C-alpha positions as CSV (number, residue, x, y, z in Angstrom):
1,X,-30.0,8.5,-11.3
2,X,-33.5,9.3,-10.2
3,X,-34.1,12.8,-8.9
4,X,-34.4,13.2,-5.1
5,X,-38.0,14.4,-5.3
6,X,-39.1,11.1,-7.0
7,X,-37.2,8.9,-4.7
8,X,-38.9,7.3,-1.7
9,X,-38.1,9.1,1.6
10,X,-35.9,6.2,2.9
11,X,-33.9,6.0,-0.3
12,X,-33.3,9.7,-0.4
13,X,-32.3,9.7,3.3
14,X,-29.9,6.7,2.8
15,X,-28.3,8.2,-0.3
16,X,-28.1,11.6,1.4
17,X,-26.3,10.1,4.4
18,X,-23.8,8.4,2.2
19,X,-23.3,11.6,0.3
20,X,-22.6,13.6,3.4
21,X,-20.0,11.0,4.6
22,X,-18.4,10.9,1.2
23,X,-18.1,14.7,1.0
24,X,-16.5,14.8,4.4
25,X,-14.0,12.2,3.4
26,X,-13.2,14.1,0.3
27,X,-12.0,17.0,2.4
28,X,-9.9,14.6,4.5
29,X,-7.9,13.8,1.3
30,X,-6.8,17.5,1.1
31,X,-5.9,17.5,4.8
32,X,-4.0,14.3,4.4
33,X,-2.0,15.7,1.5
34,X,-1.1,18.8,3.5
35,X,0.0,16.9,6.5
36,X,2.1,14.6,4.3
37,X,3.7,17.7,2.6
38,X,4.5,19.1,6.1
39,X,6.1,15.8,7.1
40,X,8.4,15.8,4.0
41,X,9.4,19.5,4.6
42,X,10.0,18.9,8.3
43,X,12.1,15.8,7.7
44,X,14.2,16.9,4.7
45,X,14.4,20.6,5.2
46,X,14.4,20.9,9.0
47,X,15.6,17.4,10.1
48,X,12.5,16.9,12.3
49,X,10.8,13.6,12.5
50,X,7.3,13.1,13.9
51,X,5.8,9.7,14.5
52,X,2.4,11.2,15.4
53,X,2.2,13.1,12.1
54,X,3.2,10.0,10.1
55,X,0.6,7.9,11.9
56,X,-2.0,10.6,11.4
57,X,-1.5,10.2,7.7
58,X,-2.0,6.4,8.0
59,X,-5.2,7.0,10.0
60,X,-6.5,9.5,7.5
61,X,-5.6,7.1,4.6
62,X,-7.6,4.3,6.4
63,X,-10.5,6.7,6.9
64,X,-10.5,7.7,3.2
65,X,-10.6,4.1,2.0
66,X,-12.9,2.6,4.6
67,X,-15.4,5.4,5.0
68,X,-15.4,6.3,1.4
69,X,-16.3,2.7,0.2
70,X,-20.1,3.3,0.5
71,X,-19.9,6.6,-1.3
72,X,-17.9,4.9,-4.1
73,X,-20.6,2.2,-4.3
74,X,-23.3,4.9,-4.5
75,X,-21.6,6.5,-7.5
76,X,-20.8,3.1,-9.1
77,X,-17.1,3.7,-8.8
78,X,-15.9,0.3,-7.8
79,X,-14.0,-1.7,-10.4
80,X,-16.0,-4.2,-12.4
81,X,-15.8,-6.0,-15.7
82,X,-18.4,-4.5,-17.9
83,X,-18.2,-6.9,-20.8
84,X,-21.9,-7.7,-20.8
85,X,-23.3,-5.3,-18.3
86,X,-23.1,-2.1,-20.4
87,X,-24.9,-3.9,-23.3
88,X,-27.9,-4.9,-21.1
89,X,-31.1,-3.0,-20.8
90,X,-31.9,-0.9,-17.7
91,X,-33.9,-3.8,-16.3
92,X,-31.0,-6.3,-17.0
93,X,-28.5,-4.0,-15.2
94,X,-31.0,-3.6,-12.4
95,X,-31.3,-7.4,-12.0
96,X,-27.5,-7.8,-12.0
97,X,-27.1,-5.0,-9.5
98,X,-29.9,-6.4,-7.3
99,X,-28.6,-9.9,-7.3
100,X,-25.0,-8.7,-6.8
101,X,-26.0,-6.7,-3.8
102,X,-28.1,-9.5,-2.2
103,X,-25.8,-12.4,-2.9
104,X,-22.3,-10.8,-2.9
105,X,-22.3,-7.4,-1.1
106,X,-24.4,-8.3,1.9
107,X,-22.8,-11.7,2.6
108,X,-19.3,-10.3,2.3
109,X,-20.1,-7.3,4.4
110,X,-21.7,-9.5,7.1
111,X,-18.8,-12.0,7.0
112,X,-16.2,-9.2,7.4
113,X,-18.3,-7.5,10.1
114,X,-18.8,-10.7,12.1
115,X,-15.3,-11.9,11.6
116,X,-13.7,-8.6,12.7
117,X,-16.0,-7.9,15.7
118,X,-13.7,-9.9,18.1
119,X,-10.6,-8.3,16.7
120,X,-12.1,-4.8,17.3
121,X,-13.5,-5.8,20.7
122,X,-10.1,-7.1,21.8
123,X,-8.5,-3.9,20.8
124,X,-11.1,-1.9,22.7
125,X,-10.7,-4.1,25.8
126,X,-7.0,-3.1,26.2
127,X,-7.4,0.3,24.7
128,X,-4.7,-0.6,22.2
129,X,-2.0,2.0,21.6
130,X,0.6,2.5,19.0
131,X,3.9,0.6,19.7
132,X,5.9,3.5,18.4
133,X,4.8,6.2,20.9
134,X,2.5,7.6,18.2
135,X,-1.3,8.1,18.3
136,X,-2.7,6.3,21.3
137,X,-6.1,5.3,19.7
138,X,-5.3,2.2,17.6
139,X,-8.6,0.8,18.8
140,X,-10.3,3.7,17.1
141,X,-8.6,2.9,13.9
142,X,-9.6,-0.7,14.1
143,X,-13.2,0.4,14.8
144,X,-13.3,1.8,11.3
145,X,-13.7,-1.7,10.0
146,X,-17.1,-2.0,11.7
147,X,-18.1,1.5,10.7
148,X,-17.2,0.7,7.0
149,X,-19.4,-2.4,7.3
150,X,-22.3,-0.3,8.6
151,X,-21.9,2.3,5.9
152,X,-21.8,-0.4,3.2
153,X,-24.9,-2.0,4.6
154,X,-26.7,1.3,4.6
155,X,-25.8,2.0,1.0
156,X,-26.5,-1.6,0.1
157,X,-30.1,-1.2,1.3
158,X,-30.3,2.0,-0.8
159,X,-29.1,0.0,-3.8
160,X,-31.7,-2.7,-3.3
161,X,-34.5,-0.1,-3.0
162,X,-33.3,1.7,-6.2
163,X,-33.0,-1.5,-8.2
164,X,-36.5,-2.7,-7.1
165,X,-37.9,0.7,-8.2
166,X,-36.1,0.3,-11.6
167,X,-37.5,-3.2,-12.0
168,X,-41.0,-2.0,-11.2
169,X,-40.7,0.9,-13.7
170,X,-41.0,3.5,-11.0
171,X,-37.5,5.0,-11.5
172,X,-35.3,5.5,-14.5
173,X,-32.5,3.0,-15.0
174,X,-28.8,3.5,-14.5
175,X,-26.8,4.1,-17.6
176,X,-23.2,3.1,-17.0
177,X,-20.7,6.0,-17.5
178,X,-17.4,4.1,-17.5
179,X,-16.1,5.2,-20.9
180,X,-15.3,3.0,-23.7
181,X,-12.8,0.1,-23.4
182,X,-9.9,0.5,-25.7
């Protein structure tokens, strides 16, 4: 990855924003694990059941996956088949990443965002609640879909800027660090 002092200001800001969100979400994993542990202890050791605590784990789990998707994209952590990619030059990988972002990531993100807008809006219109007397803000949970789309668009823009810089020779290329295939 290029160093922050060589990156254009916009790229550094976009990557920095994604990094802050990703680090926040990483802490949420620990909190989720502790809450889940408390649920198990309360249920099996004390015979106490809490719908709110169980739903809070579900909400945190959704936040980890949806809000962590852009951070995972930034760190090239999504699953891909690297049969040819790892053997390409930096410019070849930059072309694949650029075209993948422009013709796969952006259209899918926009499709999901546009397709889910009515779903989220309907949930907000009725201030949807949990049917199990749990956490009242189901509409907030559903809003994470649109937040995820926004975060992926932000990181997608950063990816485009980075790949264009690599293609112009103004930034070092990305060397895949995915380990060897057995």
